[in-house]
FIDO-233808 format. One record per residue (C-alpha): residue number from 1; residue in one letter; x, y, z. Coordinates in steps of 0.2 Angstrom, whole numbers, plus 5000, padded with zeros to 4 digits. Layout:
REM residues N
+-----+---+------+------+------+
:   k : r :   px :   py :   pz :
+-----+---+------+------+------+
: NUM : A :    X :    Y :    Z :
...
+-----+---+------+------+------+
REM end
This chain:
REM residues 155
+-----+---+------+------+------+
:   k : r :   px :   py :   pz :
+-----+---+------+------+------+
:   1 : M : 5000 : 5000 : 5000 :
:   2 : S : 5007 : 5017 : 4995 :
:   3 : R : 5002 : 5035 : 5000 :
:   4 : L : 5007 : 5051 : 4992 :
:   5 : R : 5008 : 5066 : 5004 :
:   6 : T : 5012 : 5084 : 5000 :
:   7 : F : 5020 : 5096 : 5012 :
:   8 : V : 5026 : 5113 : 5009 :
:   9 : G : 5041 : 5112 : 4998 :
:  10 : E : 5041 : 5093 : 4999 :
:  11 : T : 5032 : 5078 : 4992 :
:  12 : R : 5035 : 5060 : 5000 :
:  13 : M : 5030 : 5043 : 4994 :
:  14 : E : 5029 : 5031 : 5008 :
:  15 : T : 5028 : 5012 : 5005 :
:  16 : F : 5023 : 5001 : 5020 :
:  17 : K : 5027 : 4984 : 5012 :
:  18 : G : 5046 : 4984 : 5011 :
:  19 : D : 5059 : 4998 : 5015 :
:  20 : M : 5056 : 5011 : 5001 :
:  21 : L : 5055 : 5029 : 5005 :
:  22 : A : 5056 : 5042 : 4990 :
:  23 : R : 5057 : 5060 : 4994 :
:  24 : T : 5057 : 5075 : 4982 :
:  25 : T : 5061 : 5092 : 4988 :
:  26 : Y : 5061 : 5108 : 4979 :
:  27 : Q : 5066 : 5126 : 4981 :
:  28 : Q : 5060 : 5140 : 4971 :
:  29 : R : 5066 : 5158 : 4970 :
:  30 : T : 5061 : 5173 : 4960 :
:  31 : I : 5075 : 5185 : 4954 :
:  32 : D : 5071 : 5203 : 4948 :
:  33 : V : 5084 : 5211 : 4937 :
:  34 : K : 5082 : 5230 : 4936 :
:  35 : N : 5091 : 5243 : 4925 :
:  36 : R : 5087 : 5261 : 4923 :
:  37 : S : 5095 : 5275 : 4912 :
:  38 : A : 5091 : 5294 : 4909 :
:  39 : K : 5096 : 5307 : 4897 :
:  40 : G : 5095 : 5322 : 4908 :
:  41 : P : 5089 : 5326 : 4926 :
:  42 : I : 5072 : 5317 : 4925 :
:  43 : A : 5074 : 5298 : 4929 :
:  44 : I : 5062 : 5284 : 4933 :
:  45 : A : 5066 : 5281 : 4951 :
:  46 : E : 5054 : 5266 : 4953 :
:  47 : S : 5042 : 5256 : 4942 :
:  48 : S : 5034 : 5243 : 4954 :
:  49 : S : 5032 : 5225 : 4948 :
:  50 : D : 5015 : 5224 : 4955 :
:  51 : G : 5008 : 5237 : 4943 :
:  52 : K : 5003 : 5250 : 4956 :
:  53 : V : 5015 : 5265 : 4954 :
:  54 : V : 5028 : 5273 : 4943 :
:  55 : V : 5039 : 5286 : 4952 :
:  56 : L : 5049 : 5300 : 4943 :
:  57 : E : 5063 : 5310 : 4951 :
:  58 : N : 5071 : 5327 : 4946 :
:  59 : T : 5089 : 5324 : 4951 :
:  60 : G : 5094 : 5341 : 4944 :
:  61 : K : 5095 : 5359 : 4951 :
:  62 : K : 5081 : 5368 : 4942 :
:  63 : D : 5062 : 5366 : 4939 :
:  64 : E : 5058 : 5354 : 4925 :
:  65 : D : 5042 : 5356 : 4915 :
:  66 : L : 5035 : 5339 : 4911 :
:  67 : S : 5019 : 5346 : 4902 :
:  68 : G : 5015 : 5335 : 4888 :
:  69 : W : 5028 : 5322 : 4893 :
:  70 : R : 5021 : 5304 : 4893 :
:  71 : I : 5025 : 5288 : 4903 :
:  72 : R : 5023 : 5272 : 4893 :
:  73 : R : 5024 : 5254 : 4899 :
:  74 : N : 5027 : 5239 : 4889 :
:  75 : V : 5024 : 5222 : 4897 :
:  76 : D : 5029 : 5206 : 4889 :
:  77 : G : 5029 : 5214 : 4872 :
:  78 : S : 5012 : 5222 : 4873 :
:  79 : D : 5010 : 5241 : 4876 :
:  80 : K : 4999 : 5244 : 4891 :
:  81 : G : 4994 : 5262 : 4888 :
:  82 : E : 5002 : 5279 : 4893 :
:  83 : F : 5000 : 5293 : 4905 :
:  84 : T : 5002 : 5311 : 4899 :
:  85 : F : 5006 : 5325 : 4911 :
:  86 : E : 4995 : 5340 : 4907 :
:  87 : S : 5002 : 5355 : 4915 :
:  88 : F : 5016 : 5350 : 4927 :
:  89 : V : 5033 : 5356 : 4934 :
:  90 : L : 5044 : 5345 : 4944 :
:  91 : A : 5055 : 5354 : 4957 :
:  92 : P : 5073 : 5350 : 4959 :
:  93 : T : 5077 : 5335 : 4970 :
:  94 : S : 5058 : 5330 : 4971 :
:  95 : K : 5048 : 5315 : 4966 :
:  96 : I : 5031 : 5312 : 4958 :
:  97 : R : 5021 : 5296 : 4960 :
:  98 : V : 5009 : 5291 : 4947 :
:  99 : W : 4997 : 5278 : 4954 :
: 100 : A : 4986 : 5265 : 4945 :
: 101 : R : 4968 : 5269 : 4948 :
: 102 : G : 4963 : 5264 : 4966 :
: 103 : S : 4980 : 5262 : 4972 :
: 104 : R : 4984 : 5279 : 4978 :
: 105 : P : 4985 : 5280 : 4997 :
: 106 : P : 4971 : 5289 : 5006 :
: 107 : G : 4977 : 5307 : 5011 :
: 108 : S : 4991 : 5307 : 4999 :
: 109 : S : 4995 : 5324 : 4991 :
: 110 : P : 4988 : 5329 : 4974 :
: 111 : T : 5004 : 5338 : 4970 :
: 112 : T : 5015 : 5323 : 4973 :
: 113 : D : 5003 : 5309 : 4970 :
: 114 : L : 4994 : 5308 : 4953 :
: 115 : E : 4982 : 5294 : 4947 :
: 116 : Y : 4983 : 5285 : 4930 :
: 117 : H : 4966 : 5280 : 4923 :
: 118 : E : 4969 : 5261 : 4922 :
: 119 : P : 4968 : 5250 : 4937 :
: 120 : S : 4986 : 5243 : 4934 :
: 121 : W : 5001 : 5248 : 4925 :
: 122 : G : 5002 : 5230 : 4920 :
: 123 : L : 5011 : 5214 : 4927 :
: 124 : G : 5023 : 5202 : 4918 :
: 125 : S : 5040 : 5195 : 4918 :
: 126 : S : 5047 : 5208 : 4906 :
: 127 : I : 5043 : 5226 : 4910 :
: 128 : V : 5049 : 5242 : 4901 :
: 129 : T : 5044 : 5259 : 4907 :
: 130 : K : 5049 : 5274 : 4897 :
: 131 : L : 5047 : 5293 : 4899 :
: 132 : V : 5045 : 5302 : 4883 :
: 133 : N : 5046 : 5321 : 4880 :
: 134 : V : 5034 : 5331 : 4869 :
: 135 : R : 5045 : 5328 : 4854 :
: 136 : G : 5043 : 5309 : 4856 :
: 137 : E : 5061 : 5307 : 4862 :
: 138 : D : 5065 : 5294 : 4876 :
: 139 : R : 5072 : 5303 : 4891 :
: 140 : A : 5072 : 5289 : 4904 :
: 141 : T : 5070 : 5270 : 4904 :
: 142 : H : 5067 : 5257 : 4918 :
: 143 : T : 5068 : 5239 : 4913 :
: 144 : Q : 5064 : 5225 : 4924 :
: 145 : K : 5065 : 5206 : 4920 :
: 146 : T : 5059 : 5193 : 4932 :
: 147 : H : 5062 : 5175 : 4931 :
: 148 : T : 5060 : 5160 : 4943 :
: 149 : E : 5073 : 5147 : 4947 :
: 150 : N : 5068 : 5129 : 4952 :
: 151 : N : 5079 : 5118 : 4962 :
: 152 : I : 5073 : 5100 : 4963 :
: 153 : G : 5081 : 5086 : 4972 :
: 154 : L : 5077 : 5068 : 4975 :
: 155 : S : 5082 : 5058 : 4990 :
+-----+---+------+------+------+
REM end
């Protein structure tokens, strides 16, 4: 008679006639690789993998007018829409967070926390977020690739 039991991270096969015991163990880990670049003082400081927020920062020493600039996000090869800044100036050494609809924290400031019209910026294993100026030029890029490694062993 045999029974199959599943435990967290472990599967055991126990045989009661004879002396056989087989055990399979596994480990799984997720690895995120992030790269970012900017052409100028405005950078993408964060692009959350859960699709909730994109954060821009002004690393420069003067105000930067972002009116007409767009944030674009591509997830696993598909464009997931864009956010356009209407009339907006980002002060030196400050940040602006653009939250997916419904993700903005209660009581957050309307001057530092804006809201994107979609419920998510998109989820996937390959995410590219870009900041594009009014002339259509890429000014900042944030790339994130996520992969999972499995380690399975028999004993």
